[in-house]
C-alpha positions as CSV (number, residue, x, y, z in Angstrom):
1,M,-3.7,28.7,-53.1
2,D,-6.5,26.2,-52.8
3,T,-7.1,25.1,-49.1
4,S,-10.3,23.3,-49.6
5,P,-10.7,19.7,-48.1
6,G,-11.0,18.3,-51.6
7,H,-7.6,19.8,-52.6
8,D,-6.0,18.1,-49.5
9,I,-7.4,14.8,-50.3
10,E,-6.2,15.0,-54.0
11,K,-2.7,15.9,-52.7
12,F,-2.6,13.0,-50.3
13,R,-3.9,10.7,-53.1
14,N,-1.0,11.8,-55.5
15,L,1.5,11.4,-52.6
16,L,0.2,7.8,-52.0
17,N,0.5,6.9,-55.6
18,Q,4.0,8.3,-55.8
19,E,5.2,6.2,-52.7
20,Y,3.2,2.9,-53.2
21,Q,2.8,0.3,-55.9
22,W,-0.8,-0.9,-55.6
23,P,-1.8,-3.4,-54.3
24,D,0.6,-2.9,-51.3
25,E,0.7,-3.0,-47.6
26,Y,-0.2,0.3,-45.8
27,V,0.3,0.9,-42.1
28,F,-2.4,2.8,-40.3
29,K,-1.7,4.3,-36.9
30,F,-4.5,5.7,-34.6
31,I,-4.6,7.0,-31.1
32,V,-8.2,6.3,-29.8
33,P,-10.0,6.7,-26.5
34,E,-10.1,3.3,-24.9
35,N,-14.0,3.2,-25.1
36,K,-13.7,3.7,-29.1
37,K,-11.3,1.0,-29.7
38,T,-14.0,-1.6,-30.7
39,Q,-15.8,1.1,-32.9
40,I,-12.4,1.6,-34.9
41,L,-11.9,-2.2,-35.4
42,E,-15.5,-2.8,-36.6
43,A,-15.0,0.1,-39.2
44,L,-12.3,-2.0,-40.8
45,P,-12.1,-5.3,-42.5
46,P,-11.0,-8.2,-40.1
47,V,-7.4,-7.4,-39.4
48,K,-4.4,-8.3,-37.3
49,Y,-3.2,-5.3,-35.1
50,S,-1.0,-4.2,-32.3
51,E,-2.1,-2.0,-29.5
52,R,-0.5,-0.3,-26.8
53,T,-2.4,1.3,-23.8
54,S,-1.5,4.5,-22.3
55,K,-0.1,4.6,-18.7
56,K,-3.4,5.8,-17.3
57,G,-5.4,3.4,-19.6
58,A,-7.5,6.2,-21.2
59,Y,-6.1,5.7,-24.6
60,T,-4.9,3.1,-26.9
61,A,-2.3,3.3,-29.8
62,L,-3.4,1.1,-32.7
63,T,-1.1,0.0,-35.3
64,I,-3.1,-1.8,-38.2
65,R,-1.5,-3.3,-41.4
66,L,-3.7,-3.8,-44.4
67,V,-3.0,-4.6,-48.0
68,M,-4.7,-2.0,-50.0
69,K,-5.7,-2.0,-53.6
70,S,-5.4,1.7,-54.3
71,A,-4.9,5.0,-52.8
72,N,-8.8,5.6,-52.8
73,E,-9.0,2.5,-50.4
74,V,-6.6,4.1,-48.0
75,I,-8.4,7.5,-48.2
76,S,-11.8,5.7,-47.6
77,I,-10.4,4.2,-44.4
78,Y,-9.3,7.5,-43.0
79,Q,-12.6,9.1,-43.9
80,K,-14.5,6.3,-42.2
81,V,-12.4,6.4,-39.0
82,G,-12.4,10.2,-39.1
83,E,-16.1,10.1,-38.4
84,I,-15.5,8.6,-34.9
85,E,-15.2,11.2,-32.2
86,G,-11.9,11.6,-30.5
87,V,-9.6,9.5,-32.9
88,I,-6.1,10.9,-34.0
89,A,-4.7,9.6,-37.1
90,L,-0.9,9.6,-37.3
């Protein structure tokens, strides 16, 4: 069984292409340390988003809706955001 990162990306790409008709709206959800929220939003095109801050204020849950042209665009955003330390993608 192939467990390389490229294999996982290809599997995710195939799943996206089965579930969506591009272009389509895709919902991204991230949990981010409060001090990284601006960095996440700067990594994306200008967007409308909703947020919810944790009880202690250390984390923020971001829900971002974007119209994506392809599965590759979705993957690209996950890769870009994945480079930011402490971010959890849901």
